C-alpha positions as CSV (number, residue, x, y, z in Angstrom):
1,M,-9.5,-7.2,-10.0
2,S,-8.4,-3.8,-11.3
3,W,-4.6,-2.9,-11.7
4,P,-4.6,-0.5,-8.9
5,A,-6.0,-2.8,-6.4
6,T,-3.5,-5.6,-7.6
7,Y,-0.7,-3.5,-6.7
8,G,-1.7,-1.6,-3.6
9,A,-2.9,1.4,-5.4
10,R,-6.3,2.9,-5.0
11,S,-8.3,4.0,-7.9
12,C,-10.0,7.2,-6.8
13,L,-12.0,8.7,-9.9
14,P,-13.4,6.2,-12.4
15,I,-13.8,7.8,-15.9
16,A,-15.1,4.9,-18.0
17,R,-17.2,1.9,-17.8
18,T,-14.4,-0.5,-17.2
19,T,-12.7,-1.5,-13.8
20,R,-9.4,-0.8,-15.4
21,T,-9.8,3.1,-15.9
22,C,-9.0,5.7,-13.3
23,T,-7.7,9.2,-13.4
24,T,-6.1,9.4,-10.1
25,C,-4.4,6.6,-8.0
26,C,-3.2,6.8,-4.5
27,L,0.1,4.7,-4.3
28,P,1.3,3.3,-1.0
29,S,4.2,5.7,-0.5
30,L,5.9,8.7,-1.8
31,E,8.8,6.4,-2.9
32,A,6.3,4.2,-4.7
33,R,4.9,7.1,-6.5
34,T,8.2,8.4,-7.6
35,R,9.2,5.1,-8.9
36,F,5.8,4.6,-10.8
37,I,6.2,7.9,-12.4
38,E,9.5,7.3,-13.5
39,A,8.8,3.9,-14.9
40,L,5.9,5.3,-16.9
41,K,7.9,8.0,-18.2
42,E,10.5,5.4,-19.4
43,Q,7.6,3.7,-21.3
44,G,6.4,6.9,-23.0
45,V,3.4,7.5,-20.6
46,Q,3.1,10.8,-18.9
47,A,1.7,10.6,-15.3
48,V,2.1,13.5,-12.9
49,F,1.5,14.7,-9.4
50,H,0.3,18.2,-8.9
51,Y,-1.9,18.2,-5.9
52,I,-0.9,20.6,-3.3
53,P,-3.2,20.6,-0.2
54,L,-5.1,24.0,0.2
55,H,-3.6,24.6,3.6
56,S,0.0,24.0,2.1
57,S,-0.6,26.6,-0.8
58,P,0.5,30.1,-0.6
59,A,-2.9,31.4,-0.3
60,G,-3.8,28.7,2.2
61,R,-0.9,29.4,4.6
62,T,-1.7,33.3,4.3
63,F,-5.4,33.1,4.7
64,G,-6.5,29.6,5.9
65,R,-7.1,28.2,9.3
66,T,-6.8,24.6,10.4
67,G,-8.0,23.3,13.8
68,S,-5.3,20.7,14.0
69,E,-2.5,19.1,11.9
70,M,-3.4,18.1,8.5
71,T,-1.4,14.7,8.6
72,V,-3.8,12.5,6.5
73,T,-4.1,15.1,3.7
74,D,-0.4,15.7,3.7
75,D,0.1,11.9,3.5
76,I,-2.2,11.3,0.7
77,S,-1.1,14.3,-1.4
78,E,2.4,12.7,-1.4
79,R,1.0,9.6,-2.9
80,L,-1.4,10.7,-5.4
81,V,-0.7,10.2,-9.1
82,R,-2.8,11.7,-11.8
83,M,-3.0,9.2,-14.9
84,P,-3.2,10.5,-18.5
85,L,-6.6,12.0,-19.4
86,W,-7.6,13.8,-22.6
87,I,-10.6,13.6,-25.1
88,G,-9.7,10.4,-27.0
89,V,-7.8,8.8,-24.3
90,E,-9.8,5.5,-24.8
91,E,-7.9,4.3,-27.8
92,H,-4.7,4.6,-25.7
93,L,-5.9,2.8,-22.5
94,P,-4.5,-0.7,-23.4
95,T,-1.0,1.0,-23.7
96,I,-1.3,3.1,-20.6
97,F,-2.5,0.1,-18.6
98,A,0.1,-2.1,-19.9
99,A,2.9,0.4,-18.9
100,A,1.2,0.8,-15.5
101,D,1.1,-3.0,-15.0
102,K,4.8,-3.1,-15.8
103,A,5.8,-0.2,-13.8
104,L,3.8,-1.4,-10.6
105,A,5.2,-5.1,-11.0
106,G,8.7,-3.6,-10.7
């Protein structure tokens, strides 16, 4: 089982031919995401959140239209974490995933 599934996170975008690799994870709650990012940072791993739903962006609020509340989009955007990704990240994956395992285990 992959580490995201083990801890209730969902791997969204695979980047390598291994079940332990993802670029974006969806944690169970905003609080879980915040704790996860802080725990990774303490271990020297930078993970971030930066997805702002289009309907919430300045241009989206000005020019966009929605037919209803975007509650699912808003909820998921609060739980997404972008894991480290750069050319050559493969050699750092054991360290990144060990940090993620520790962070998610609490």
